[in-house]
C-alpha positions as CSV (number, residue, x, y, z in Angstrom):
1,X,95.0,98.1,72.2
2,X,93.8,94.6,70.4
3,X,95.0,92.2,73.2
4,X,93.3,94.3,75.5
5,X,92.0,97.9,75.1
6,X,89.8,97.2,72.2
7,X,86.0,97.4,71.9
8,X,86.1,93.5,71.8
9,X,90.0,92.7,72.8
10,X,91.4,89.0,71.7
11,X,92.2,87.7,75.7
12,X,89.5,87.7,78.5
13,X,89.0,90.1,81.5
14,X,90.6,86.8,83.3
15,X,93.3,86.6,81.6
16,X,93.1,90.8,82.3
17,X,93.5,90.5,85.5
18,X,96.1,87.4,85.9
19,X,98.1,89.2,84.0
20,X,98.0,92.5,85.4
21,X,97.0,91.0,89.1
22,X,93.6,93.5,88.6
23,X,90.6,94.2,86.7
24,X,90.2,96.3,84.1
25,X,88.4,99.4,85.6
26,X,91.1,99.8,87.6
27,X,93.7,99.5,85.7
28,X,92.6,102.3,83.7
29,X,92.0,103.9,86.6
30,X,95.4,104.1,87.5
31,X,95.9,104.9,84.2
32,X,94.0,107.9,84.3
33,X,95.1,109.8,87.3
34,X,99.0,109.2,87.1
35,X,98.1,110.5,83.4
36,X,96.5,113.9,85.3
37,X,98.9,113.8,88.4
38,X,102.2,113.5,86.7
39,X,103.1,115.0,83.4
40,X,105.4,112.6,82.5
41,X,102.8,110.2,81.7
42,X,101.2,112.4,79.4
43,X,101.8,112.0,75.6
44,X,103.8,114.5,74.0
45,X,106.4,114.9,71.3
46,X,109.9,113.9,71.2
47,X,113.4,115.4,70.2
48,X,112.5,114.2,66.6
49,X,109.0,115.7,66.2
50,X,107.4,112.1,66.7
51,X,105.0,111.0,69.5
52,X,105.7,109.6,72.3
53,X,104.6,107.0,74.6
54,X,101.1,106.4,74.6
55,X,99.9,106.5,79.3
56,X,98.5,103.2,78.3
57,X,102.2,101.7,77.3
58,X,103.8,103.6,80.0
59,X,102.0,101.7,82.9
60,X,102.0,98.7,80.9
61,X,105.3,98.6,81.4
62,X,105.8,99.5,84.4
63,X,103.1,96.7,86.1
64,X,104.0,94.3,84.8
65,X,107.9,95.1,85.6
66,X,105.9,94.7,89.2
67,X,103.9,91.7,88.6
68,X,106.5,89.5,87.2
69,X,109.4,90.9,88.4
70,X,111.6,90.5,85.0
71,X,113.9,92.6,83.9
72,X,113.6,95.8,82.0
73,X,114.1,94.7,78.3
74,X,111.3,91.9,78.3
75,X,108.8,94.8,76.8
76,X,111.3,96.1,74.1
77,X,109.6,93.6,71.8
78,X,106.4,94.0,72.5
79,X,106.2,97.1,73.5
80,X,108.6,98.3,71.2
81,X,110.3,100.0,74.7
82,X,114.0,100.2,75.2
83,X,115.7,99.3,78.6
84,X,116.4,103.0,80.2
85,X,112.6,104.0,78.9
86,X,111.2,100.4,80.9
87,X,113.4,101.9,84.0
88,X,112.2,105.4,83.5
89,X,108.6,104.1,83.5
90,X,108.7,101.7,87.0
91,X,110.6,104.9,88.6
92,X,108.1,107.3,87.6
93,X,105.1,105.1,88.3
94,X,105.9,104.2,91.2
95,X,106.8,107.6,92.9
96,X,103.0,108.9,91.4
97,X,101.5,106.1,93.1
98,X,103.4,106.4,96.5
99,X,102.4,110.1,96.3
100,X,98.6,110.1,94.5
101,X,97.6,107.2,96.7
102,X,99.8,106.4,99.9
103,X,97.5,108.9,101.8
104,X,94.4,107.1,101.5
105,X,96.0,103.5,100.7
106,X,98.8,103.7,103.5
107,X,96.9,105.7,105.7
108,X,96.9,104.9,109.7
109,X,93.6,103.6,110.9
110,X,91.0,106.2,111.7
111,X,88.8,106.1,115.0
112,X,85.7,104.6,111.7
113,X,88.3,102.1,111.0
114,X,89.2,101.3,113.8
115,X,85.6,100.7,115.3
116,X,85.0,98.6,112.0
117,X,88.6,96.3,112.7
118,X,87.6,96.1,116.4
119,X,84.3,94.4,114.7
120,X,85.5,91.8,112.3
121,X,88.0,90.7,114.8
122,X,85.7,89.7,117.2
123,X,83.3,88.3,114.6
124,X,85.9,86.2,113.1
125,X,88.5,85.5,116.0
126,X,86.5,86.5,118.5
127,X,89.1,89.0,120.2
128,X,87.7,92.2,121.1
129,X,90.3,95.1,120.1
130,X,92.3,93.3,117.6
131,X,93.8,96.1,115.5
132,X,95.6,93.5,113.2
133,X,98.6,90.9,113.0
134,X,102.0,92.6,113.4
135,X,105.4,90.8,111.8
136,X,108.5,91.4,109.4
137,X,109.3,90.0,106.0
138,X,112.6,90.2,103.6
139,X,113.7,90.9,100.5
140,X,116.8,89.9,98.9
141,X,118.7,93.1,97.7
142,X,120.9,91.6,94.6
143,X,122.4,95.0,93.6
144,X,124.0,96.1,97.0
145,X,126.9,98.4,96.7
146,X,129.7,96.9,98.9
147,X,129.6,99.7,101.4
148,X,126.8,98.7,102.6
149,X,126.2,95.3,102.6
150,X,127.4,95.2,106.3
151,X,124.4,96.7,107.5
152,X,122.0,94.5,105.9
153,X,123.6,91.3,106.0
154,X,121.8,88.3,108.3
155,X,123.5,85.8,109.7
156,X,120.7,82.9,108.5
157,X,120.5,84.7,105.0
158,X,123.4,84.0,102.4
159,X,122.4,87.7,100.5
160,X,121.7,91.2,101.8
161,X,117.7,91.5,102.7
162,X,115.7,94.5,103.1
163,X,113.0,94.4,106.1
164,X,109.3,94.9,105.7
165,X,107.4,95.3,109.1
166,X,103.8,95.4,108.2
167,X,100.8,94.7,109.9
168,X,97.8,93.4,108.2
169,X,93.8,92.7,109.3
170,X,91.7,90.0,108.4
171,X,91.1,90.8,104.9
172,X,94.6,91.1,104.1
173,X,94.7,94.9,103.9
174,X,98.7,96.4,105.4
175,X,97.7,99.2,107.7
176,X,100.9,99.5,108.5
177,X,104.3,99.4,106.5
178,X,108.2,100.4,107.4
179,X,110.4,99.5,105.3
180,X,114.6,99.3,105.0
181,X,115.8,100.1,108.0
182,X,119.5,99.6,108.8
183,X,120.7,97.5,111.2
184,X,120.4,94.3,112.6
185,X,118.2,92.8,110.3
186,X,115.6,91.6,112.8
187,X,112.5,92.4,114.2
188,X,113.6,93.8,117.0
189,X,115.4,96.2,115.5
190,X,113.3,97.0,113.1
191,X,110.7,97.8,115.5
192,X,113.0,100.5,117.9
193,X,113.3,102.3,114.5
194,X,109.3,101.6,113.5
195,X,107.1,104.9,113.1
196,X,104.3,102.6,114.1
197,X,103.2,104.5,117.9
198,X,104.3,107.5,116.7
199,X,100.8,108.7,116.4
200,X,100.3,107.5,120.3
201,X,103.1,109.6,121.5
202,X,102.9,113.0,119.7
203,X,99.1,112.4,121.0
204,X,97.6,112.3,117.0
205,X,96.0,108.9,117.7
206,X,92.6,108.6,117.7
207,X,91.0,107.3,120.9
208,X,89.5,104.2,120.8
209,X,88.9,102.1,124.1
210,X,87.7,98.9,123.9
211,X,86.4,96.1,127.0
212,X,87.0,92.6,127.7
213,X,86.3,90.5,130.3
214,X,84.6,93.9,132.1
215,X,87.5,95.6,132.0
216,X,88.5,98.7,129.8
217,X,91.9,99.5,127.8
218,X,92.8,102.7,126.7
219,X,93.8,101.3,122.9
220,X,94.1,98.1,121.0
221,X,96.7,95.9,120.9
222,X,98.3,94.0,117.8
223,X,99.0,90.3,117.9
224,X,103.1,89.3,117.3
225,X,105.3,86.2,117.6
226,X,107.7,85.7,121.0
227,X,110.3,87.9,119.2
228,X,108.6,91.0,120.6
229,X,108.6,92.5,124.0
230,X,105.8,91.9,126.7
231,X,104.6,95.3,125.8
232,X,100.7,96.7,126.6
233,X,100.2,96.8,122.4
234,X,101.1,93.5,122.0
235,X,99.6,89.9,122.8
236,X,101.9,86.7,122.6
237,X,100.6,83.3,122.9
238,X,101.5,81.0,125.2
239,X,105.0,78.8,125.0
240,X,104.1,75.4,126.8
241,X,100.6,76.1,128.1
242,X,99.2,73.8,130.2
243,X,95.7,75.5,131.3
244,X,92.8,74.4,128.9
245,X,91.7,78.1,128.3
246,X,95.2,78.5,127.6
247,X,95.5,76.3,125.5
248,X,92.4,77.5,123.4
249,X,93.6,81.0,123.2
250,X,96.7,79.3,121.8
251,X,95.4,78.1,119.3
252,X,92.5,80.5,118.5
253,X,96.1,83.4,118.4
254,X,98.3,81.5,116.1
255,X,95.0,80.8,113.7
256,X,94.5,84.4,114.2
257,X,98.4,85.4,112.8
258,X,98.2,83.7,110.7
259,X,96.8,87.3,108.6
260,X,99.8,88.5,108.5
261,X,101.6,85.3,107.1
262,X,98.5,85.1,104.5
263,X,98.9,89.2,103.5
264,X,103.0,88.1,103.1
265,X,102.8,85.2,100.9
266,X,100.0,87.2,98.8
267,X,102.0,90.1,98.3
268,X,105.0,88.2,97.2
269,X,103.1,85.9,95.0
270,X,101.3,88.4,92.8
271,X,103.8,90.9,92.9
272,X,106.7,88.9,91.4
273,X,109.4,92.0,92.0
274,X,109.2,91.1,95.9
275,X,109.8,87.8,95.2
276,X,113.2,87.9,93.4
277,X,116.1,89.5,94.2
278,X,116.2,93.2,93.5
279,X,118.2,95.1,91.3
280,X,117.9,98.9,92.6
281,X,120.8,100.1,94.3
282,X,119.7,101.9,96.7
283,X,116.6,101.9,99.4
284,X,115.4,104.9,98.3
285,X,114.0,102.8,95.3
286,X,113.4,99.6,97.0
287,X,111.3,101.5,99.2
288,X,109.7,102.8,96.7
289,X,108.5,99.8,94.8
290,X,107.5,98.2,98.4
291,X,105.0,100.5,99.3
292,X,103.7,100.7,95.9
293,X,103.3,96.8,95.9
294,X,101.1,97.9,99.1
295,X,98.6,100.6,97.8
296,X,98.0,98.5,94.6
297,X,97.0,95.4,96.8
298,X,95.1,97.5,99.3
299,X,93.9,99.1,95.9
300,X,92.5,95.7,94.7
301,X,91.5,94.3,98.0
302,X,89.0,97.7,97.9
303,X,87.8,97.2,94.0
304,X,87.4,93.6,95.1
305,X,84.8,94.7,98.0
306,X,86.7,92.7,100.1
307,X,87.6,95.6,102.9
308,X,86.8,95.8,106.2
309,X,86.8,99.8,105.8
310,X,86.7,100.5,102.3
311,X,85.9,104.4,102.7
312,X,88.5,106.8,104.2
313,X,86.9,109.2,106.7
314,X,89.3,111.1,108.3
315,X,89.1,112.5,111.9
316,X,89.2,115.7,112.5
317,X,93.0,117.4,112.9
318,X,94.3,117.2,116.3
319,X,97.9,119.7,116.9
320,X,100.6,117.3,117.7
321,X,101.7,117.6,121.3
322,X,104.4,115.2,122.8
323,X,103.2,113.1,126.0
324,X,105.9,111.8,128.3
325,X,103.1,109.2,129.6
326,X,102.1,107.6,125.9
327,X,105.5,105.5,126.4
328,X,105.4,104.2,129.7
329,X,101.6,103.3,128.8
330,X,103.4,101.2,125.8
331,X,105.3,98.9,127.3
332,X,103.4,98.5,130.6
333,X,104.1,94.7,131.0
334,X,101.3,94.6,134.2
335,X,98.7,95.3,131.1
336,X,100.4,93.0,129.0
337,X,99.7,90.6,131.0
338,X,96.4,91.7,132.7
339,X,95.0,92.4,129.0
340,X,96.5,88.3,128.5
341,X,94.5,87.2,131.3
342,X,91.3,89.1,129.9
343,X,91.0,88.1,126.5
344,X,92.2,84.2,128.4
345,X,89.2,84.2,130.2
346,X,86.6,85.4,126.8
347,X,87.9,82.9,125.1
348,X,87.3,80.4,127.9
349,X,83.8,81.2,128.0
350,X,83.0,80.6,124.5
351,X,81.9,77.7,122.6
352,X,84.5,77.5,120.0
353,X,85.2,74.5,117.4
354,X,88.4,73.1,117.8
355,X,91.1,74.4,115.9
356,X,94.2,72.0,114.8
357,X,97.6,73.6,115.2
358,X,101.3,72.9,115.4
359,X,102.2,73.0,118.6
360,X,105.8,73.4,117.9
361,X,104.9,76.9,115.6
362,X,105.9,78.9,118.4
């Protein structure tokens, strides 16, 4: 309390933000919300009729573990908290944050969000209809059980890894996250198990068409790298462009694709637990930790005023109805090439500054 939360604390607001990765006001709001949501965080009496740890102590222990990635026994001196209690703080905190904030800060884009994303990406990247950038990243799983090692190994990784598929917009907000699928650890296998296009297939996705080069398209698209298939909702770069407009498109595409790479970099540098080998022994706990870091990441973006769509405006509820034609429309290669050609023509008509990129990046 004397270090951070008294009227005249020992450490400044900047030091607090550096150590807890967020502002003090946001931290106190999270403490208040989790205390009201889960009685485990409320102060009570233990078996000896002595006061238990305060909500501030429990949340401090959990966020410090997320921020540094250090083992649970790190707080036994500063917080006088045992290793077991620290581990429980992290588990209960992740579970509570996912239940309390997941509906807002890990939401699918609504029609209001999509309209703002279209506008922001067209202003920034000159790509109309762009929803975000799609890619995957790995987290090392240190305590992977022996019977699961074969399901979470890759030839180019020495240790078992857990994959995360994510969609990031220009403000680094994470709009989609899918973590922990088993099987061959590559982007295609994750995509085949991902619920990314579930809303389109059951008819609950918002209807948000866009127009480019005088052609109307039914749904937005994601920027991807070369490993992804040629679907109508994916836009990939040209591996060896020859036409000047194609070269301009390649430069703009690769510049815009940095959004998701920047998001992964910020996540792993801000939340040290993602940048160090995972000590959890189940995929469920790893998934809970990853989603908690993503939710806190989005909350910080909103708290700092950098979010493209900070207000969550829900769409009217729609009864799910499975649509057989939606999958055919999603994987339509003709639409993919037509959209790509229209984007090339659109960018070719604009006077854009030259962007220096690595020609071998693709």
